[in-house]
C-alpha positions as CSV (number, residue, x, y, z in Angstrom):
1,M,-7.0,0.5,-25.5
2,Q,-6.6,1.1,-21.8
3,F,-5.2,4.4,-20.5
4,D,-3.2,4.9,-17.3
5,Q,-5.3,7.3,-15.2
6,R,-2.7,7.9,-12.5
7,K,-2.0,11.4,-11.3
8,N,1.8,10.9,-11.1
9,E,4.4,8.7,-12.7
10,R,5.1,5.7,-10.6
11,S,8.6,4.2,-9.9
12,N,9.2,0.5,-9.5
13,F,11.1,0.3,-6.3
14,P,10.4,-2.9,-4.4
15,Y,11.0,-2.7,-0.7
16,T,9.7,-4.4,2.5
17,I,7.1,-2.5,4.5
18,E,5.4,-3.0,7.8
19,Y,2.0,-1.8,9.1
20,M,0.0,-2.4,12.2
21,D,-2.7,-5.1,11.6
22,P,-5.9,-3.1,11.4
23,Y,-8.0,-6.0,12.6
24,T,-6.2,-6.8,15.8
25,A,-4.0,-3.7,16.5
26,N,-1.3,-5.7,18.2
27,K,0.5,-7.4,15.4
28,I,2.9,-6.0,12.8
29,I,2.3,-7.2,9.2
30,R,5.0,-7.3,6.6
31,G,4.5,-6.9,2.9
32,V,6.2,-5.5,-0.2
33,A,5.7,-2.1,-1.8
34,V,6.1,-2.8,-5.6
35,N,5.8,0.7,-6.9
36,I,5.3,4.2,-5.5
37,S,4.5,7.6,-6.8
38,D,3.9,11.0,-5.3
39,S,0.2,10.1,-4.9
40,G,0.1,6.4,-4.1
41,V,1.6,3.1,-3.5
42,C,0.9,-0.5,-4.6
43,L,1.5,-3.2,-2.0
44,Y,1.6,-7.0,-1.9
45,I,0.4,-8.0,1.5
46,P,-0.9,-11.2,3.2
47,Q,-4.4,-9.9,4.0
48,S,-7.2,-8.1,2.3
49,L,-7.9,-4.5,3.3
50,N,-11.2,-2.7,2.9
51,Y,-11.8,0.3,0.6
52,G,-11.4,3.5,2.6
53,Q,-9.4,1.8,5.4
54,E,-6.5,3.9,6.7
55,I,-3.1,2.4,7.5
56,T,0.3,3.7,8.4
57,I,3.0,2.2,6.2
58,K,6.5,2.0,7.6
59,S,9.6,1.1,5.5
60,V,11.9,-1.5,7.0
61,I,15.0,0.0,5.3
62,S,14.5,3.7,6.2
63,S,12.6,6.1,8.4
64,F,9.8,6.3,5.8
65,S,6.4,6.4,7.5
66,Q,3.3,7.5,5.6
67,K,-0.4,7.4,6.3
68,A,-2.4,6.0,3.4
69,T,-6.0,5.1,2.5
70,V,-6.9,1.9,0.7
71,C,-8.3,2.6,-2.8
72,W,-8.7,-1.0,-4.0
73,S,-7.8,-4.5,-2.9
74,E,-7.8,-7.7,-4.9
75,K,-6.6,-11.3,-4.4
76,Y,-3.3,-11.7,-6.2
77,D,-2.4,-15.4,-5.6
78,D,-2.7,-18.0,-2.8
79,V,-0.5,-15.9,-0.4
80,F,-0.9,-12.2,-1.3
81,Y,-3.4,-9.5,-1.9
82,K,-2.5,-6.6,-4.2
83,V,-3.6,-3.3,-2.6
84,G,-3.6,0.2,-4.0
85,C,-3.4,3.0,-1.6
86,C,-3.6,6.8,-1.9
87,L,-0.9,8.6,0.2
88,H,-2.4,11.1,2.6
89,N,-0.2,13.9,1.4
90,S,-2.0,13.6,-2.0
91,C,-5.6,12.3,-1.4
92,H,-8.4,14.6,-2.4
């Protein structure tokens, strides 16, 4: 049996996000946030990110803008990577 070790309950709330490409710093990348909690967010994005990498996530539908640190990244399918990030207001 596997236990959920998250600090906070997550909400499924898919929405489009944007972030600055951390490798070129001149291109906006779009992805999808598939769930979010007070402490983190899970993204589907078209590129892999490295553990510990910092990004700023911006929502396309609101003024939401949040700094986050990559906790894990894995290949999801032929197009997307699934990336878990800790939101800076909750990282320890």
